[in-house]
LUMVO-99102 format. One record per atom (N, C-alpha, C): residue in three letters; x, y, z; residue number from 1; atom name. Coordinates in steps of 0.05 Angstrom, whole numbers, plus 5000, padded with zeros to 4 digits. Layout:
REC / ALA / X / Y / Z / NUM / CA
...
This chain:
REC / MET / 1950 / 3607 / 4827 / 1 / N
REC / MET / 1971 / 3624 / 4827 / 1 / CA
REC / MET / 1988 / 3626 / 4854 / 1 / C
REC / ALA / 1971 / 3630 / 4875 / 2 / N
REC / ALA / 1976 / 3630 / 4901 / 2 / CA
REC / ALA / 1994 / 3608 / 4909 / 2 / C
REC / LEU / 1988 / 3585 / 4903 / 3 / N
REC / LEU / 2002 / 3562 / 4907 / 3 / CA
REC / LEU / 2032 / 3562 / 4898 / 3 / C
REC / LEU / 2033 / 3571 / 4878 / 4 / N
REC / LEU / 2062 / 3573 / 4866 / 4 / CA
REC / LEU / 2077 / 3597 / 4882 / 4 / C
REC / GLY / 2066 / 3618 / 4890 / 5 / N
REC / GLY / 2077 / 3636 / 4906 / 5 / CA
REC / GLY / 2086 / 3630 / 4933 / 5 / C
REC / VAL / 2066 / 3615 / 4943 / 6 / N
REC / VAL / 2070 / 3604 / 4972 / 6 / CA
REC / VAL / 2092 / 3588 / 4976 / 6 / C
REC / VAL / 2105 / 3573 / 4956 / 7 / N
REC / VAL / 2130 / 3558 / 4957 / 7 / CA
REC / VAL / 2152 / 3574 / 4962 / 7 / C
REC / SER / 2155 / 3597 / 4946 / 8 / N
REC / SER / 2177 / 3617 / 4948 / 8 / CA
REC / SER / 2175 / 3637 / 4970 / 8 / C
REC / TRP / 2153 / 3640 / 4984 / 9 / N
REC / TRP / 2145 / 3660 / 5001 / 9 / CA
REC / TRP / 2165 / 3664 / 5022 / 9 / C
REC / ASN / 2171 / 3640 / 5035 / 10 / N
REC / ASN / 2189 / 3647 / 5062 / 10 / CA
REC / ASN / 2220 / 3656 / 5054 / 10 / C
REC / SER / 2228 / 3641 / 5031 / 11 / N
REC / SER / 2255 / 3652 / 5027 / 11 / CA
REC / SER / 2256 / 3677 / 5012 / 11 / C
REC / ALA / 2234 / 3688 / 4996 / 12 / N
REC / ALA / 2234 / 3713 / 4987 / 12 / CA
REC / ALA / 2229 / 3738 / 5006 / 12 / C
REC / ARG / 2220 / 3731 / 5031 / 13 / N
REC / ARG / 2213 / 3749 / 5049 / 13 / CA
REC / ARG / 2241 / 3760 / 5063 / 13 / C
REC / GLU / 2260 / 3743 / 5057 / 14 / N
REC / GLU / 2287 / 3752 / 5071 / 14 / CA
REC / GLU / 2298 / 3772 / 5055 / 14 / C
REC / ASN / 2296 / 3775 / 5030 / 15 / N
REC / ASN / 2310 / 3793 / 5011 / 15 / CA
REC / ASN / 2288 / 3812 / 4995 / 15 / C
REC / PRO / 2287 / 3839 / 5007 / 16 / N
REC / PRO / 2267 / 3856 / 4997 / 16 / CA
REC / PRO / 2263 / 3856 / 4961 / 16 / C
REC / VAL / 2283 / 3853 / 4952 / 17 / N
REC / VAL / 2284 / 3856 / 4919 / 17 / CA
REC / VAL / 2270 / 3829 / 4911 / 17 / C
REC / LEU / 2275 / 3807 / 4922 / 18 / N
REC / LEU / 2263 / 3782 / 4915 / 18 / CA
REC / LEU / 2233 / 3781 / 4920 / 18 / C
REC / PHE / 2226 / 3791 / 4943 / 19 / N
REC / PHE / 2203 / 3791 / 4952 / 19 / CA
REC / PHE / 2184 / 3812 / 4932 / 19 / C
REC / ALA / 2196 / 3835 / 4926 / 20 / N
REC / ALA / 2184 / 3853 / 4907 / 20 / CA
REC / ALA / 2178 / 3836 / 4881 / 20 / C
REC / CYS / 2198 / 3825 / 4871 / 21 / N
REC / CYS / 2195 / 3809 / 4845 / 21 / CA
REC / CYS / 2173 / 3789 / 4846 / 21 / C
REC / LEU / 2174 / 3771 / 4868 / 22 / N
REC / LEU / 2155 / 3751 / 4873 / 22 / CA
REC / LEU / 2130 / 3760 / 4872 / 22 / C
REC / ALA / 2122 / 3783 / 4889 / 23 / N
REC / ALA / 2095 / 3797 / 4891 / 23 / CA
REC / ALA / 2086 / 3807 / 4861 / 23 / C
REC / GLY / 2105 / 3819 / 4849 / 24 / N
REC / GLY / 2100 / 3832 / 4828 / 24 / CA
REC / GLY / 2094 / 3811 / 4803 / 24 / C
REC / GLY / 2109 / 3789 / 4803 / 25 / N
REC / GLY / 2103 / 3766 / 4785 / 25 / CA
REC / GLY / 2076 / 3756 / 4789 / 25 / C
REC / MET / 2068 / 3752 / 4815 / 26 / N
REC / MET / 2045 / 3742 / 4820 / 26 / CA
REC / MET / 2024 / 3757 / 4817 / 26 / C
REC / ALA / 2026 / 3783 / 4816 / 27 / N
REC / ALA / 2001 / 3800 / 4808 / 27 / CA
REC / ALA / 2004 / 3804 / 4778 / 27 / C
REC / ALA / 2022 / 3802 / 4763 / 28 / N
REC / ALA / 2024 / 3807 / 4734 / 28 / CA
REC / ALA / 2012 / 3780 / 4722 / 28 / C
REC / SER / 2016 / 3756 / 4735 / 29 / N
REC / SER / 2005 / 3734 / 4728 / 29 / CA
REC / SER / 1975 / 3732 / 4728 / 29 / C
REC / VAL / 1965 / 3743 / 4750 / 30 / N
REC / VAL / 1937 / 3747 / 4755 / 30 / CA
REC / VAL / 1924 / 3764 / 4739 / 30 / C
REC / ALA / 1938 / 3788 / 4731 / 31 / N
REC / ALA / 1929 / 3805 / 4713 / 31 / CA
REC / ALA / 1928 / 3794 / 4685 / 31 / C
REC / GLY / 1948 / 3778 / 4677 / 32 / N
REC / GLY / 1946 / 3767 / 4653 / 32 / CA
REC / GLY / 1925 / 3745 / 4647 / 32 / C
REC / MET / 1918 / 3733 / 4668 / 33 / N
REC / MET / 1894 / 3710 / 4666 / 33 / CA
REC / MET / 1871 / 3727 / 4664 / 33 / C
REC / LEU / 1868 / 3749 / 4677 / 34 / N
REC / LEU / 1844 / 3765 / 4676 / 34 / CA
REC / LEU / 1840 / 3775 / 4649 / 34 / C
REC / LEU / 1861 / 3788 / 4637 / 35 / N
REC / LEU / 1862 / 3799 / 4614 / 35 / CA
REC / LEU / 1855 / 3777 / 4588 / 35 / C
REC / ARG / 1868 / 3753 / 4592 / 36 / N
REC / ARG / 1857 / 3733 / 4575 / 36 / CA
REC / ARG / 1830 / 3724 / 4576 / 36 / C
REC / TRP / 1819 / 3724 / 4602 / 37 / N
REC / TRP / 1791 / 3713 / 4604 / 37 / CA
REC / TRP / 1776 / 3738 / 4593 / 37 / C
REC / LEU / 1780 / 3762 / 4594 / 38 / N
REC / LEU / 1764 / 3782 / 4586 / 38 / CA
REC / LEU / 1763 / 3782 / 4553 / 38 / C
REC / ALA / 1787 / 3777 / 4544 / 39 / N
REC / ALA / 1792 / 3769 / 4510 / 39 / CA
REC / ALA / 1772 / 3748 / 4501 / 39 / C
REC / TRP / 1772 / 3729 / 4517 / 40 / N
REC / TRP / 1758 / 3704 / 4510 / 40 / CA
REC / TRP / 1726 / 3710 / 4514 / 40 / C
REC / ARG / 1718 / 3725 / 4529 / 41 / N
REC / ARG / 1692 / 3732 / 4530 / 41 / CA
REC / ARG / 1685 / 3750 / 4508 / 41 / C
REC / GLN / 1703 / 3767 / 4501 / 42 / N
REC / GLN / 1697 / 3787 / 4475 / 42 / CA
REC / GLN / 1694 / 3769 / 4452 / 42 / C
REC / GLU / 1716 / 3746 / 4448 / 43 / N
REC / GLU / 1712 / 3730 / 4429 / 43 / CA
REC / GLU / 1688 / 3716 / 4426 / 43 / C
REC / GLN / 1678 / 3706 / 4449 / 44 / N
REC / GLN / 1650 / 3689 / 4448 / 44 / CA
REC / GLN / 1628 / 3710 / 4437 / 44 / C
REC / ARG / 1626 / 3734 / 4448 / 45 / N
REC / ARG / 1612 / 3753 / 4443 / 45 / CA
REC / ARG / 1609 / 3757 / 4412 / 45 / C
REC / ASP / 1635 / 3763 / 4403 / 46 / N
REC / ASP / 1633 / 3769 / 4372 / 46 / CA
REC / ASP / 1625 / 3742 / 4356 / 46 / C
REC / LYS / 1635 / 3718 / 4364 / 47 / N
REC / LYS / 1623 / 3695 / 4352 / 47 / CA
REC / LYS / 1592 / 3692 / 4352 / 47 / C
REC / ARG / 1577 / 3697 / 4376 / 48 / N
REC / ARG / 1553 / 3697 / 4378 / 48 / CA
REC / ARG / 1538 / 3716 / 4359 / 48 / C
REC / GLU / 1548 / 3742 / 4360 / 49 / N
REC / GLU / 1536 / 3764 / 4340 / 49 / CA
REC / GLU / 1541 / 3755 / 4312 / 49 / C
REC / LEU / 1565 / 3742 / 4302 / 50 / N
REC / LEU / 1562 / 3729 / 4278 / 50 / CA
REC / LEU / 1547 / 3712 / 4267 / 50 / C
REC / VAL / 1540 / 3693 / 4288 / 51 / N
REC / VAL / 1517 / 3673 / 4285 / 51 / CA
REC / VAL / 1494 / 3686 / 4281 / 51 / C
REC / ASP / 1485 / 3704 / 4301 / 52 / N
REC / ASP / 1459 / 3714 / 4296 / 52 / CA
REC / ASP / 1453 / 3733 / 4273 / 52 / C
REC / ALA / 1478 / 3745 / 4263 / 53 / N
REC / ALA / 1476 / 3758 / 4238 / 53 / CA
REC / ALA / 1470 / 3741 / 4213 / 53 / C
REC / ALA / 1485 / 3722 / 4215 / 54 / N
REC / ALA / 1483 / 3698 / 4194 / 54 / CA
REC / ALA / 1452 / 3684 / 4193 / 54 / C
REC / ARG / 1442 / 3681 / 4218 / 55 / N
REC / ARG / 1418 / 3673 / 4222 / 55 / CA
REC / ARG / 1393 / 3691 / 4209 / 55 / C
REC / LEU / 1399 / 3720 / 4220 / 56 / N
REC / LEU / 1383 / 3738 / 4208 / 56 / CA
REC / LEU / 1380 / 3743 / 4182 / 56 / C
REC / SER / 1405 / 3742 / 4167 / 57 / N
REC / SER / 1406 / 3743 / 4137 / 57 / CA
REC / SER / 1396 / 3718 / 4123 / 57 / C
REC / SER / 1400 / 3694 / 4136 / 58 / N
REC / SER / 1391 / 3672 / 4123 / 58 / CA
REC / SER / 1357 / 3670 / 4126 / 58 / C
REC / THR / 1347 / 3682 / 4147 / 59 / N
REC / THR / 1314 / 3683 / 4146 / 59 / CA
REC / THR / 1305 / 3704 / 4128 / 59 / C
REC / GLU / 1319 / 3724 / 4123 / 60 / N
REC / GLU / 1312 / 3745 / 4106 / 60 / CA
REC / GLU / 1310 / 3738 / 4078 / 60 / C
REC / SER / 1332 / 3723 / 4070 / 61 / N
REC / SER / 1332 / 3708 / 4045 / 61 / CA
REC / SER / 1317 / 3689 / 4040 / 61 / C
REC / ALA / 1306 / 3673 / 4060 / 62 / N
REC / ALA / 1289 / 3652 / 4056 / 62 / CA
REC / ALA / 1259 / 3660 / 4054 / 62 / C
REC / THR / 1254 / 3686 / 4057 / 63 / N
REC / THR / 1226 / 3692 / 4055 / 63 / CA
REC / THR / 1213 / 3690 / 4025 / 63 / C
REC / THR / 1194 / 3685 / 4020 / 64 / N
REC / THR / 1184 / 3684 / 3990 / 64 / CA
REC / THR / 1164 / 3703 / 3988 / 64 / C
REC / ILE / 1158 / 3714 / 3963 / 65 / N
REC / ILE / 1140 / 3734 / 3959 / 65 / CA
REC / ILE / 1115 / 3716 / 3949 / 65 / C
REC / VAL / 1094 / 3725 / 3962 / 66 / N
REC / VAL / 1068 / 3712 / 3958 / 66 / CA
REC / VAL / 1052 / 3729 / 3939 / 66 / C
REC / PRO / 1043 / 3719 / 3920 / 67 / N
REC / PRO / 1027 / 3737 / 3895 / 67 / CA
REC / PRO / 1000 / 3744 / 3913 / 67 / C
REC / ARG / 0992 / 3769 / 3906 / 68 / N
REC / ARG / 0968 / 3783 / 3913 / 68 / CA
REC / ARG / 0942 / 3762 / 3910 / 68 / C
REC / GLY / 0924 / 3757 / 3928 / 69 / N
REC / GLY / 0900 / 3741 / 3929 / 69 / CA
REC / GLY / 0910 / 3714 / 3938 / 69 / C
REC / SER / 0935 / 3707 / 3942 / 70 / N
REC / SER / 0943 / 3677 / 3947 / 70 / CA
REC / SER / 0940 / 3676 / 3977 / 70 / C
REC / THR / 0930 / 3655 / 3984 / 71 / N
REC / THR / 0932 / 3645 / 4015 / 71 / CA
REC / THR / 0953 / 3631 / 4027 / 71 / C
REC / SER / 0973 / 3627 / 4008 / 72 / N
REC / SER / 0993 / 3611 / 4020 / 72 / CA
REC / SER / 1011 / 3625 / 4037 / 72 / C
REC / GLY / 1018 / 3614 / 4060 / 73 / N
REC / GLY / 1030 / 3623 / 4084 / 73 / CA
REC / GLY / 1014 / 3638 / 4101 / 73 / C
REC / VAL / 0984 / 3640 / 4098 / 74 / N
REC / VAL / 0968 / 3651 / 4115 / 74 / CA
REC / VAL / 0956 / 3625 / 4131 / 74 / C
REC / PRO / 0954 / 3630 / 4156 / 75 / N
REC / PRO / 0937 / 3604 / 4169 / 75 / CA
REC / PRO / 0908 / 3604 / 4161 / 75 / C
REC / SER / 0898 / 3580 / 4161 / 76 / N
REC / SER / 0876 / 3571 / 4146 / 76 / CA
REC / SER / 0849 / 3588 / 4162 / 76 / C
REC / ASP / 0851 / 3588 / 4187 / 77 / N
REC / ASP / 0827 / 3603 / 4202 / 77 / CA
REC / ASP / 0827 / 3637 / 4188 / 77 / C
REC / ALA / 0853 / 3647 / 4186 / 78 / N
REC / ALA / 0855 / 3674 / 4174 / 78 / CA
REC / ALA / 0847 / 3675 / 4147 / 78 / C
REC / ALA / 0852 / 3658 / 4131 / 79 / N
REC / ALA / 0842 / 3653 / 4100 / 79 / CA
REC / ALA / 0814 / 3654 / 4100 / 79 / C
REC / ASN / 0796 / 3641 / 4115 / 80 / N
REC / ASN / 0771 / 3637 / 4119 / 80 / CA
REC / ASN / 0759 / 3656 / 4131 / 80 / C
REC / PHE / 0770 / 3677 / 4141 / 81 / N
REC / PHE / 0757 / 3697 / 4159 / 81 / CA
REC / PHE / 0738 / 3712 / 4143 / 81 / C
REC / GLY / 0713 / 3713 / 4152 / 82 / N
REC / GLY / 0693 / 3727 / 4137 / 82 / CA
REC / GLY / 0680 / 3713 / 4115 / 82 / C
REC / ALA / 0686 / 3688 / 4110 / 83 / N
REC / ALA / 0674 / 3671 / 4086 / 83 / CA
REC / ALA / 0647 / 3665 / 4088 / 83 / C
REC / GLY / 0640 / 3662 / 4117 / 84 / N
REC / GLY / 0615 / 3654 / 4123 / 84 / CA
REC / GLY / 0592 / 3673 / 4125 / 84 / C
REC / THR / 0601 / 3700 / 4117 / 85 / N
REC / THR / 0580 / 3722 / 4120 / 85 / CA
REC / THR / 0566 / 3729 / 4094 / 85 / C
């Protein structure tokens, strides 16, 4: 942005109104880029939260109910715990 302003800087310094408009335009452009960047970051954060929420809900719905007494889903060493006593 500064490179675009530098081109007109010398001629704009001669006229105070033109100089104020140039400086204001440069500042407004930088502020606009900053706001767009902040909006992009918020959009990325929202997308990440949506993906995380979808992942969480898919893992909750993917869990299975294991009948009482069944050892499926239990590590083999935990299923055999105390079997030798």
